[in-house]
C-alpha positions in Angstrom: 27.5 -29.4 -6.7 25.3 -30.2 -9.7 22.1 -28.4 -10.8 19.9 -31.2 -9.7 21.4 -31.1 -6.1 21.0 -27.3 -6.0 17.4 -27.6 -7.1 16.7 -30.2 -4.4 18.2 -27.9 -1.8 16.2 -24.9 -3.0 13.0 -27.0 -2.9 13.7 -28.1 0.6 14.3 -24.6 1.8 11.1 -23.4 0.2 9.2 -26.2 1.9 10.7 -25.4 5.3 9.7 -21.8 4.9 6.2 -22.7 3.9 5.9 -25.0 7.0 7.2 -22.2 9.2 4.6 -19.8 7.9 1.9 -22.5 8.4 3.0 -23.1 12.0 2.9 -19.4 12.7 -0.6 -19.2 11.2 -1.8 -22.1 13.3 -0.5 -20.4 16.4 -2.2 -17.2 15.5 -5.5 -19.0 14.9 -5.2 -20.8 18.3 -4.7 -17.5 20.0 -7.7 -16.0 18.4 -9.8 -19.1 19.3 -8.6 -18.7 22.9 -10.0 -15.2 23.0 -7.0 -13.0 22.3 -7.6 -10.2 19.9 -6.2 -10.6 16.4 -2.8 -9.1 16.1 -2.1 -7.1 12.9 0.4 -8.5 10.5 3.9 -7.4 11.2 5.4 -5.3 8.4 8.9 -6.7 8.7 12.1 -4.8 7.9 11.9 -1.8 5.6 15.2 -0.7 4.1 16.2 2.9 4.9 16.0 4.0 1.2 12.3 3.0 1.2 11.4 4.8 4.3 9.5 8.1 4.0 11.6 11.1 4.8 9.6 13.3 7.2 10.4 17.1 7.3 8.8 20.0 9.1 6.5 22.3 7.2 4.9 21.9 3.8 6.8 20.2 1.0 7.6 22.6 -1.8 5.9 21.8 -5.1 7.9 21.8 -8.4 7.7 24.9 -10.5 4.8 25.0 -13.0 5.9 23.3 -16.2 8.9 21.7 -14.7 7.3 18.3 -14.8 4.6 16.7 -16.9 2.9 13.4 -17.3 3.8 13.0 -21.0 7.1 13.9 -22.6 6.9 17.0 -24.9 6.8 15.0 -28.1 3.7 13.1 -26.9 1.6 16.1 -25.7 -1.5 16.9 -27.7 -1.9 20.4 -29.1 -5.7 20.3 -28.8 -7.2 21.6 -25.5 -10.8 20.7 -26.3 -12.4 17.3 -26.0 -13.3 16.1 -29.5 -15.9 13.5 -28.7 -19.1 12.4 -30.4 -21.7 15.0 -31.1 -24.8 14.8 -28.9 
């Protein structure tokens, strides 16, 4: 299969998917015009590793100083704001 044939197939698949989405949107709009309440968008499948893990109780916080926003070499030694004088 050549690159041109593959590009043509990919283009057709994208077009079919776009037409499918458009058809579903038309059906949704027809239902809304018919008086049905609007349905929320379906979220679709969420892989297990992206799902939030729920545990009982309060999640423990990391110990103070165990995590920072900036790496140690990028931290400023100044603690006061050095802005313009008023």
